[in-house]
Each structure stands twice: as structure tokens, then as C-alpha cells.
N, CA and C atoms as an extended XYZ file, in Angstrom:
228
Properties=species:S:1:pos:R:3:atomname:S:1:resname:S:1:resid:I:1 pbc="F F F"
N         0.845       -1.176        0.000 N   UNK     1
C         0.000        0.000        0.000 CA  UNK     1
C         0.883        1.230        0.000 C   UNK     1
N         0.495        2.202       -0.760 N   UNK     2
C         1.250        3.436       -0.815 CA  UNK     2
C         0.329        4.630       -0.725 C   UNK     2
N         0.922        5.788       -0.636 N   UNK     3
C         0.141        7.011       -0.537 CA  UNK     3
C         0.050        7.728       -1.874 C   UNK     3
N         0.591        7.132       -2.929 N   UNK     4
C         0.563        7.765       -4.244 CA  UNK     4
C        -0.344        7.004       -5.197 C   UNK     4
N        -1.374        6.384       -4.684 N   UNK     5
C        -2.320        5.653       -5.519 CA  UNK     5
C        -3.231        6.630       -6.248 C   UNK     5
N        -3.665        6.269       -7.451 N   UNK     6
C        -4.564        7.178       -8.176 CA  UNK     6
C        -5.931        7.220       -7.507 C   UNK     6
N        -6.661        8.315       -7.670 N   UNK     7
C        -8.001        8.394       -7.088 CA  UNK     7
C        -8.938        7.391       -7.771 C   UNK     7
N        -9.786        6.750       -6.967 N   UNK     8
C       -10.743        5.765       -7.480 CA  UNK     8
C       -12.140        6.346       -7.314 C   UNK     8
N       -12.912        6.468       -8.393 N   UNK     9
C       -14.270        7.001       -8.263 CA  UNK     9
C       -15.163        6.042       -7.476 C   UNK     9
N       -16.209        6.580       -6.860 N   UNK    10
C       -17.115        5.768       -6.053 CA  UNK    10
C       -17.757        4.660       -6.871 C   UNK    10
N       -18.073        4.925       -8.135 N   UNK    11
C       -18.698        3.891       -8.971 CA  UNK    11
C       -17.761        2.697       -9.150 C   UNK    11
N       -16.469        2.961       -9.303 N   UNK    12
C       -15.492        1.876       -9.440 CA  UNK    12
C       -15.347        1.118       -8.122 C   UNK    12
N       -15.331        1.827       -7.010 N   UNK    13
C       -15.237        1.180       -5.701 CA  UNK    13
C       -16.454        0.297       -5.453 C   UNK    13
N       -17.639        0.792       -5.793 N   UNK    14
C       -18.857        0.002       -5.626 CA  UNK    14
C       -18.815       -1.243       -6.509 C   UNK    14
N       -18.344       -1.104       -7.751 N   UNK    15
C       -18.252       -2.244       -8.660 CA  UNK    15
C       -17.314       -3.313       -8.104 C   UNK    15
N       -16.214       -2.895       -7.507 N   UNK    16
C       -15.253       -3.851       -6.951 CA  UNK    16
C       -15.799       -4.561       -5.717 C   UNK    16
N       -16.643       -3.874       -4.946 N   UNK    17
C       -17.153       -4.458       -3.708 CA  UNK    17
C       -18.368       -5.347       -3.919 C   UNK    17
N       -19.059       -5.210       -5.040 N   UNK    18
C       -20.229       -6.047       -5.304 CA  UNK    18
C       -19.796       -7.479       -5.590 C   UNK    18
N       -20.604       -8.463       -5.152 N   UNK    19
C       -20.256       -9.860       -5.431 CA  UNK    19
C       -20.162      -10.106       -6.933 C   UNK    19
N       -19.073      -10.702       -7.355 N   UNK    20
C       -18.871      -10.999       -8.764 CA  UNK    20
C       -18.445       -9.808       -9.595 C   UNK    20
N       -18.308       -8.658       -8.990 N   UNK    21
C       -17.943       -7.476       -9.755 CA  UNK    21
C       -16.498       -7.080       -9.595 C   UNK    21
N       -15.708       -7.907       -8.942 N   UNK    22
C       -14.331       -7.531       -8.662 CA  UNK    22
C       -13.326       -7.953       -9.700 C   UNK    22
N       -13.789       -8.345      -10.877 N   UNK    23
C       -12.840       -8.751      -11.918 CA  UNK    23
C       -11.961       -7.564      -12.284 C   UNK    23
N       -10.655       -7.775      -12.336 N   UNK    24
C        -9.771       -6.651      -12.633 CA  UNK    24
C        -9.965       -6.142      -14.056 C   UNK    24
N        -9.894       -4.849      -14.186 N   UNK    25
C        -9.999       -4.214      -15.494 CA  UNK    25
C        -8.613       -3.700      -15.843 C   UNK    25
N        -8.058       -4.124      -16.985 N   UNK    26
C        -6.725       -3.639      -17.347 CA  UNK    26
C        -6.741       -2.127      -17.546 C   UNK    26
N        -5.677       -1.466      -17.170 N   UNK    27
C        -5.616       -0.026      -17.397 CA  UNK    27
C        -5.683        0.294      -18.884 C   UNK    27
N        -6.011        1.538      -19.186 N   UNK    28
C        -6.159        1.941      -20.583 CA  UNK    28
C        -4.857        1.798      -21.359 C   UNK    28
N        -3.708        1.961      -20.676 N   UNK    29
C        -2.432        1.900      -21.374 CA  UNK    29
C        -2.001        0.466      -21.643 C   UNK    29
N        -2.714       -0.540      -21.122 N   UNK    30
C        -2.350       -1.936      -21.359 CA  UNK    30
C        -2.878       -2.350      -22.725 C   UNK    30
N        -1.996       -2.469      -23.688 N   UNK    31
C        -2.410       -2.786      -25.051 CA  UNK    31
C        -2.376       -4.277      -25.345 C   UNK    31
N        -2.105       -5.097      -24.347 N   UNK    32
C        -2.048       -6.535      -24.561 CA  UNK    32
C        -0.657       -7.019      -24.911 C   UNK    32
N         0.301       -6.134      -25.054 N   UNK    33
C         1.654       -6.531      -25.387 CA  UNK    33
C         2.335       -7.301      -24.273 C   UNK    33
N         1.820       -7.165      -23.056 N   UNK    34
C         2.413       -7.888      -21.943 CA  UNK    34
C         1.652       -9.173      -21.660 C   UNK    34
N         0.863       -9.629      -22.583 N   UNK    35
C         0.169      -10.911      -22.624 CA  UNK    35
C        -0.365      -11.472      -21.323 C   UNK    35
N         0.260      -12.524      -20.774 N   UNK    36
C        -0.308      -13.241      -19.641 CA  UNK    36
C        -0.518      -12.386      -18.395 C   UNK    36
N         0.158      -11.253      -18.301 N   UNK    37
C        -0.001      -10.436      -17.104 CA  UNK    37
C        -1.427       -9.932      -16.946 C   UNK    37
N        -2.165       -9.799      -18.053 N   UNK    38
C        -3.519       -9.277      -17.959 CA  UNK    38
C        -4.577      -10.342      -18.194 C   UNK    38
N        -4.185      -11.579      -18.423 N   UNK    39
C        -5.185      -12.621      -18.610 CA  UNK    39
C        -5.537      -13.230      -17.263 C   UNK    39
N        -6.703      -13.856      -17.182 N   UNK    40
C        -7.130      -14.461      -15.927 CA  UNK    40
C        -6.663      -15.900      -15.811 C   UNK    40
N        -6.089      -16.455      -16.863 N   UNK    41
C        -5.597      -17.825      -16.823 CA  UNK    41
C        -4.115      -17.826      -17.154 C   UNK    41
N        -3.344      -18.406      -16.277 N   UNK    42
C        -1.908      -18.453      -16.466 CA  UNK    42
C        -1.524      -19.699      -17.256 C   UNK    42
N        -0.645      -19.568      -18.260 N   UNK    43
C        -0.225      -20.756      -19.003 CA  UNK    43
C         0.668      -21.650      -18.149 C   UNK    43
N         0.792      -22.908      -18.544 N   UNK    44
C         1.634      -23.860      -17.831 CA  UNK    44
C         3.087      -23.410      -17.906 C   UNK    44
N         3.787      -23.508      -16.771 N   UNK    45
C         5.183      -23.094      -16.717 CA  UNK    45
C         6.059      -24.092      -17.448 C   UNK    45
N         6.905      -23.595      -18.311 N   UNK    46
C         7.895      -24.405      -19.021 CA  UNK    46
C         9.263      -23.798      -18.734 C   UNK    46
N        10.125      -24.507      -17.970 N   UNK    47
C        11.440      -23.947      -17.678 CA  UNK    47
C        12.302      -23.895      -18.937 C   UNK    47
N        13.272      -22.993      -18.966 N   UNK    48
C        14.181      -22.944      -20.108 CA  UNK    48
C        14.926      -24.271      -20.255 C   UNK    48
N        15.334      -24.594      -21.474 N   UNK    49
C        15.956      -25.893      -21.737 CA  UNK    49
C        17.219      -26.102      -20.916 C   UNK    49
N        17.988      -25.041      -20.634 N   UNK    50
C        19.216      -25.220      -19.850 CA  UNK    50
C        18.932      -25.489      -18.373 C   UNK    50
N        17.699      -25.243      -17.914 N   UNK    51
C        17.350      -25.488      -16.515 CA  UNK    51
C        16.540      -26.761      -16.320 C   UNK    51
N        16.181      -27.425      -17.394 N   UNK    52
C        15.403      -28.656      -17.272 CA  UNK    52
C        16.283      -29.769      -16.734 C   UNK    52
N        15.711      -30.614      -15.903 N   UNK    53
C        16.433      -31.750      -15.346 CA  UNK    53
C        16.465      -32.910      -16.315 C   UNK    53
N        16.905      -34.069      -15.829 N   UNK    54
C        16.943      -35.251      -16.686 CA  UNK    54
C        15.539      -35.723      -17.039 C   UNK    54
N        15.474      -36.594      -18.016 N   UNK    55
C        14.205      -37.166      -18.455 CA  UNK    55
C        13.559      -37.907      -17.284 C   UNK    55
N        12.284      -37.631      -16.938 N   UNK    56
C        11.639      -38.289      -15.801 CA  UNK    56
C        11.617      -39.813      -15.916 C   UNK    56
N        11.675      -40.360      -17.125 N   UNK    57
C        11.655      -41.815      -17.291 CA  UNK    57
C        12.960      -42.451      -16.826 C   UNK    57
N        14.061      -41.695      -16.764 N   UNK    58
C        15.353      -42.252      -16.363 CA  UNK    58
C        15.693      -41.960      -14.910 C   UNK    58
N        14.861      -41.244      -14.199 N   UNK    59
C        15.135      -40.868      -12.816 CA  UNK    59
C        14.639      -41.957      -11.874 C   UNK    59
N        15.444      -42.279      -10.845 N   UNK    60
C        15.033      -43.239       -9.825 CA  UNK    60
C        13.966      -42.572       -8.969 C   UNK    60
N        12.790      -43.183       -8.837 N   UNK    61
C        11.697      -42.514       -8.143 CA  UNK    61
C        11.879      -42.415       -6.625 C   UNK    61
N        12.726      -43.260       -6.014 N   UNK    62
C        12.828      -43.253       -4.566 CA  UNK    62
C        14.224      -43.689       -4.153 C   UNK    62
N        14.776      -43.037       -3.178 N   UNK    63
C        16.063      -43.439       -2.606 CA  UNK    63
C        16.000      -43.172       -1.117 C   UNK    63
N        16.485      -44.112       -0.309 N   UNK    64
C        16.454      -43.960        1.143 CA  UNK    64
C        17.835      -43.585        1.636 C   UNK    64
N        17.890      -42.595        2.487 N   UNK    65
C        19.145      -42.156        3.067 CA  UNK    65
C        19.184      -42.651        4.501 C   UNK    65
N        20.261      -43.360        4.855 N   UNK    66
C        20.413      -43.876        6.211 CA  UNK    66
C        21.705      -43.313        6.770 C   UNK    66
N        21.618      -42.679        7.910 N   UNK    67
C        22.830      -42.125        8.512 CA  UNK    67
C        22.789      -42.340       10.015 C   UNK    67
N        23.959      -42.282       10.636 N   UNK    68
C        24.088      -42.447       12.082 CA  UNK    68
C        24.586      -41.142       12.685 C   UNK    68
N        24.176      -40.912       13.911 N   UNK    69
C        24.663      -39.759       14.649 CA  UNK    69
C        24.831      -40.175       16.102 C   UNK    69
N        25.217      -39.269       16.938 N   UNK    70
C        25.362      -39.558       18.365 CA  UNK    70
C        24.021      -39.877       19.008 C   UNK    70
N        22.939      -39.581       18.333 N   UNK    71
C        21.617      -39.792       18.898 CA  UNK    71
C        20.927      -41.018       18.316 C   UNK    71
N        21.665      -41.916       17.639 N   UNK    72
C        21.086      -43.142       17.090 CA  UNK    72
C        21.138      -44.226       18.161 C   UNK    72
N        20.173      -44.225       19.073 N   UNK    73
C        20.166      -45.178       20.181 CA  UNK    73
C        19.511      -46.494       19.797 C   UNK    73
N        18.698      -46.521       18.767 N   UNK    74
C        17.927      -47.710       18.435 CA  UNK    74
C        18.713      -48.786       17.709 C   UNK    74
N        19.944      -48.521       17.284 N   UNK    75
C        20.698      -49.502       16.509 CA  UNK    75
C        21.392      -50.543       17.379 C   UNK    75
N        21.539      -50.330       18.664 N   UNK    76
C        22.139      -51.311       19.560 CA  UNK    76
C        23.618      -51.237       19.676 C   UNK    76
């Protein structure tokens, strides 16, 4: 929250407070060039190819880590 927010007319405030009327309206300067930022549905995330991990079919699905410490009293 800031103190430099633009003034909001009462009609706009009422529209936002009514049930089902709070859908965001893109500002007039939003020409759609910034795509997903103004849509109500976000596309599925696809990481860049250099950040993708190995093929899921070749990954071991489970591995158990067993370690001992000074507090491992149950091992005998």
C-alpha cells in the first residue's frame, strides 16, 4: 500500500465491492503486449531448456538415506 495511488471514483469502488464485480480491469495503457499479465488464466510453466532436469523416465523414483549420529540409540 502506498500514498501515491490514483483516485478511485465511487462507482469503481462500488463495482469492486459487489459480489462478482471484482474482476480486474486492465488499465487503458495496457495494449495486450504484456500478454499473460492481464489474462485471468496463467499458461503452464515451461522452464528454459538449460534449466530442465533429466528425463523423468530415467530418474530413480525413490532413494532412502540412512545415517548415524550420536543420537542413534535404536541400533544397539
